[in-house]
N, C-alpha and C positions, 0 to 999 in steps of 0.2 A: 468598699472603698478604697481597698488598695490599688484594686487595676485601674480605677479610676485615677488613681496618682504616679502606677507603676509609670517606668520610661522609654525612651522612645529609642529605638536604635535602626540604623542603615542598612538593608540590602545591596546586594550586590550592584544595584542599579542603582542605589544611592537613594532610592526613595524610604521615608517614613515607615515604621513596623511599630507597632505598642506591646512592647515587650522590654523586660529586665536584663532578660538572658541571652549571654553571647554565644552559649552554645546552641539556643534554638535559632538565631539568627547565622550560625556557622553550618547548621543541618537543613536550613532550609537554601541557601546558597550550593549547599552540596546536591540538592534535590536539584537546581536551575540545571546546575551542570549535568546531571544525569539527564535529565529532558534533552536538551540540545545535546549533548552527545549521541544519544539513544544506548546511554549506559543500563546495566541490569542491575544498578544498586539505587530504581528512583522509591523504594521501600524506606530509604533515608529520612526520607519527609518524615515517616513516622516517630524520628528521633527528636525532633521539634518539637512535636505533641509532649512529648515525654520531657523535654524540659522546660516547655513555659506550656502546660493545658489549656491553660486560657487563651492563648495568641492565637487572635481572627486567621490570620494569613494561615500559621498552619499547620490548624483545623479544617482550613475550608479545598486547599491543598491535599491534605490525606483523603478529605471525602471523594474529592477526584480523582485522588490515585485508587480507591480503593472501591468506587461504584461501579464498575463491571466485573470486579474479582468477588467481593465482599460487599453488598450490597446494604445489607442490614448493619455492617459496623462501619458503613461510611454514611449512614444516616445519624448516627452518634456523634461522630466529629464534625458534619453539617449541623446538626444542632447544638453542637459547643460551638460553635462558630457564631452562631444567629444570638445564641444567648450574651453575649458579650463584644456585637456591632455595633450599640451604643459608645461603647469608648474607641473604638478602631481610627485608625488614621484613616482620611479621604481615596487613599492609595488602598487601601486592606477594603473600603465600604467597597470599592471600583469592581474588585477583584471579588468579593462575596457576591455580589448582583452577578456579574459573567459565568461564574462558575455553579453558583444555584440553578439560575436559570437552565446552563444546559444540560445538568444532571437531572432537571424534572421532567415530570411523566408529560409527554401530550405536546413538549416544547417547538417552538415554529424555528427552525434553523435558521430563516433569514432575519428572526427576532434577535438570536443569540449571538447570529456575526453582527450585528448594529451595536450588542451591549461589548461585545470585543471591541470594535472600532471606538465607542466613544471610550473605554478604558485606556485603549492608547492614543488616543489623539491627547488624553492629561499627561499620561504616563507612556512616551513612545520608546524609550527606553526597556519595556520589560518584554524580553524577547520571547520568555516562555509563555505568557500570554499570547504574544504573536504567532508561536509555534500552534499553542492549542487551536487559535480561530484558524490557520492554515491547515489541520488537520481536521475540522469540522468543514472548511471550504473540499476538500479532497472527496470528504464522504457525501457531500452533495454534488459530487461530479463540476464544480463552477470553481476550477483555475484562474479566472478572471478574477474574482473575489479577495480568494487568496493573496491574488497579485498586485492588487491595489491595496489591500492591508499592508504587504512590506514596501511598498513604495510611500503609503504614508509616512512610515518610521523610518526609511532610509536615511533621509538628512541626518535623524538625532545618531546616526549608529553605521555612522561612516568609517570603517577600517576595522571596526569590532569581528571578534571570529563567531564565526557560524551565523552571520546576517545573509552575505552571498550565496551561501547554498540554500537558505530558505527563498533567495529572489530567484536561484537559479531554474526551483522547479517548477513554478507555476509559470514562467518563461517557454520551458521545454514543452509544457503541456499545450500552451497554445501555439506550438508550431513554431518560435522566435529562436530559433537553434541559434544564431550566430551570438544574439545576445545574451542568451544559457549557458554558452560554452565560457562566454569571457565571466559572467559571475561565479560558472563554478570553478575555473581556475584562478580567479581571485581567492575565493573563499578558501582553495587547496594551498596558495600561497602562503597565505593568513595565518593558518593551521593546517598542517599537514596530516593530523589526527583527524578531521573533521569528515565524518563517514558520510555525510548527508551530501556534501560538495566531491565530494568520492563518485556516490553514487548518481549524481545529476549529471558527473563529468561522465561517466559510463553509457547512461540513459541517451548522453548528444553521439556518442563515438558509436554505438549501435544503431540511432535511427541513420546515421552517415554510414552505414556499413562499412564503418573502420574496426572488424570486429578484432580481428589482429592487435592492435594497437588496445583496445577495450579491454583484453583476456591481460596484456602486457601491465599496463595501468592497476588493473585489478590487484590481479596477482601481485605484485608490487606492493600494493596498499595493505596486503591483507593481515598482516603482521599484527595490524592497528585493530582489526576489529574483534579479537580476544576478550574486549570488554562491551564489547556491545551488547544490545536486549537478543534474546533468541531470533524474532525477528530480522534484523538489519542484519547481523552476521549470517542468517541463512538465506537471506533477500538478497544481499549482495554474492554469497557463492551462484544463487540462482541464475543473476544476470551473466556470471563466468559459463556457467553450464550452457547456457541459449547461444552464447558468441562461440564456444568449441562446435555447437549443434550444425552451425552457418557454412563450416567450412571440413575440411578431409582430415582432421584431430581424427584421430582413433576413437570409436564411441568407448572404448575403455576412459579416456579420458571424462565422459562426461560420467561415464558412471562412478568415478574416483571421487570425483566433486560431490555425485548424492550422497554415496556410502561414508567419506570422510567429511564432508564439510555442514552438508545437510543433515541426512538422518544422526550421523553421529552426537549431533549437540544432544540428541534426547538423553545421551547418556549421563548430562552433567545434571544435578539434583534441582538445579533452582531454573531449570527449562521449562518458558510457556510450550507445553504442547503444539495449542494451536497454531502457532505462529510460527512452528518447524511444518507442520500439515500442510498450510496453504503454499510455502513455497515447494514440498517435495509433489503435492497433487498437481501445481501448476505446471512443474516441470514435466511430470510424465502426461499429460494432456499434450503436450508440445511433443511429445516420444511419438503419442499415440497418432497423433494429424501424418506423425512422416514415416508411421511405418516400423517404427524401432522398438515398440516395446518389448517384443521376444530376448531383446539382448539381454535386458534387464530382470529376465526370469522372473521370479513371482513375484519383486519387491512391489508392485500395485496390488497384488493381495494382501500382504501383511501391513501396508498403509490401511487398506481398505478395512482391514480388522480394528484397527484403531477409529476409523473414521463414523464404524457400527456407534459409537459410543456416543451417545445423545447430550452426553455434557460437553461436544464440540460443536454442537449444532446451536446455531439462532445467535453466534459470536460475531460472525462476520458474513455480510451477504454474499461477499465474494468466493470464500470458504466455501459457504453454504453449497454455490451454485455449481463448483469443480465439485466438490462430496456428492454431487446428485450426480453427475456422470460419472465418476471413480464407483458408487453404488450400482451404478446400473452397469458399468462396464465388468464390475466381476463376477456379477450373476446375483447380488444383492438387491432384488427389485423391491421387493416389499419395502427392506427399510428405507431403499431411495423415495419409494412411495410414499413410506411415513413422514419424511423430509418432505417433499412438495406440498404435500397434504397441510404440514405445520408453517410452512411458508405462505401457504393461502391465507391460511387461517390469521400468520400476525399481519397479513395485510391487509383485511378485514376490520381489522381493530386498529387501525392509522386513521390519524385524523383526514379528510379526503384531500389535501393538498400532497399529503404524505403518498397516500395511498395511488395519486396518480401518478404519482414519480415514482413507486418503486414497482409498478403492474410491470417497467419495463424488465426489470430483474427477475419478475416472476416467470416471464415470458423466456427469457434467456434459459432461467432452469429448467424448464418443461423441454427447449430445443434438447440441451445437455443432454435430462433424460434419454430423448429418442435416439441420438447421436450413440449414447453407451451401449443402449440395448440392439445397436445396428439399425434403427428404424430411422433412415435419411430423407425419406419422402414426409415423413409426419414432421420433422426437424426442418424443415425448406418450409413446409406450408406455413409454421410457427413462426419461422425469421420472414420478415417483410421482402420485398422484391430490390428494396434500396436497402436494407439490411449496412447496417455501416457500426462497429464496433465502439467504435469511440463515442457513440450516442450512448450509449450503456454504462459511462464512467459512476454512474449513481449507486451502482455495488460497491462502490470504494477500490478501483483501482486505477491502474495508469494507462497510459496508452500502449505502454507497451504489454500490460499485464493482458489489457482486451485485446490488444491485435490477435491473440489465437483464436479467438471467436470469430473473427473475418477468417483465418486458417479451415477452419471448421466449416464454417460456414461455404467457401470456394468447395474444400471436398466433398460436402455433401450435395453440392448442386454435379458435378461431376458423377458422382457415383448414382445420380438417379436421373440420368441422362438429358440436365437442363445444359448441354453443354457450352452452347453460345451464351447463354447467362454468365458460365461460368468464365468461360474469356473473356467476354466483355468487362465484368469487373475485375479479373485479373490485370487484364492489360491496364486498365486505367491507375490499378494499384502499380504497377510497375513504372508507370511512366512519372510516380512520387517516390517509389525507393527502386530503382533498378538495381542497386547492388547486391539483391537477396537473394541468395540460389536457392530455395525453394519456392519462391516464386515461380522463379521459370521453367521450374522441375512440373508443379503445377500448371502451368502454361502450355509445357511438351504433352503432358498427359491428355490436356484438352486439344490440342492443338492431333494428336494422334487421331482420340478420338471421333473429331470430325474430319480427319481422314486430309490434315492439310499439312501443306508442303514444309510451312515453318516450322516444324517439330523439331527437325533438325537443328536449326538455327538454335530455338531456345536449348538445347540440352547443350548444345555447346558452348551455350553461354553460362549455364548453370557449370557445368565442368570447371569453365575457366575461372569462374569467380574464386568455386571451393577451393580448387588447387593457390588461387593467390594468396588466401586467407591463412592455412594453415600450411 
């Protein structure tokens, strides 16, 4: 009965939470800030439950936080939240509905988005629920849905910190670069520490082939990343490394970024290792396509030694696809095949709708296995003649992250004698982004294989661009 008569307090958004504990509210607000800033202290939500074990919002947010890392404990918090739902505020009930469905078995992603949309229509200032919904859209490969959600609540959040980074990302994923740049710059102006606005602006600069500018900007922001999660910190440095790869910067620069800003994250006791592995192996695939792996010694072999651990499997489709390649590339063929079999088994147990979507991820994983084994002919056979990596965002990857799969495809085409096809698709890509030196180098290789005189022009263009960047 005491709970029914308990007090109501307002959270950061000004929304009512059923609790008499100010420390509970303070911990919830701290959690909000950690989520929006990609902080590494998101476990602060557990303090909210400690201060009020009956608070519905505290319990359901804790359940979501622990859902992936500790499912059994998450279910305890979910049950606690549900058992006190009768006395919750409307805001808490809608958050409960959205999260409890989101973490349910066999969920329909479209329904999960709709529940979040319903919540945001009633409570549009809740940017953490917006962030949660946008992450869901990202893993659905649906930047259009992500954009519609942020546009839905933008009028009620004009001038707010973090909202414009959240606007910028789906815009850039939809190719609306001018609007994305404006949004990212506005977010950065409001809060210079907003790593998501920084990240979005870097995406735009990379797309526009302003690599030197991107490096200068990101390295200037890097001091603000120390409090970021393992993923965000190493991912921002991954972007810096990619920019260095495009110019004549010494390969030592890329090596230093890897050693001191990506791999070194693992020295921290609170590092989330799979988040680091994702950015590490993503960088190595780029280096492989460019023929630069030897310079990095046995680092890929060392990384593969950790990727063998099944504790790192089935957490992220993107990481699984890259892991298949890394294990195959380093001769761990049986382990790579085990992972492929596991992915097939997981797909077989999905709903029909989800199974059809994720089949693309399976094809990509098999193609990357073939590439890692040096069986480029089979890799080409697996990927459709009209392959476009942007159609594979369903693995949970951005345009910039999946673009390496286009490069893998171009390389396999050239290596298997599909020269005219390779030239055709590379030329089409260059028409969209003519400032990428590596594309010109691939085109030069194609022209040479086809005994075409344009090879000289292609290599001159590549060298001119490389020398201009660094």
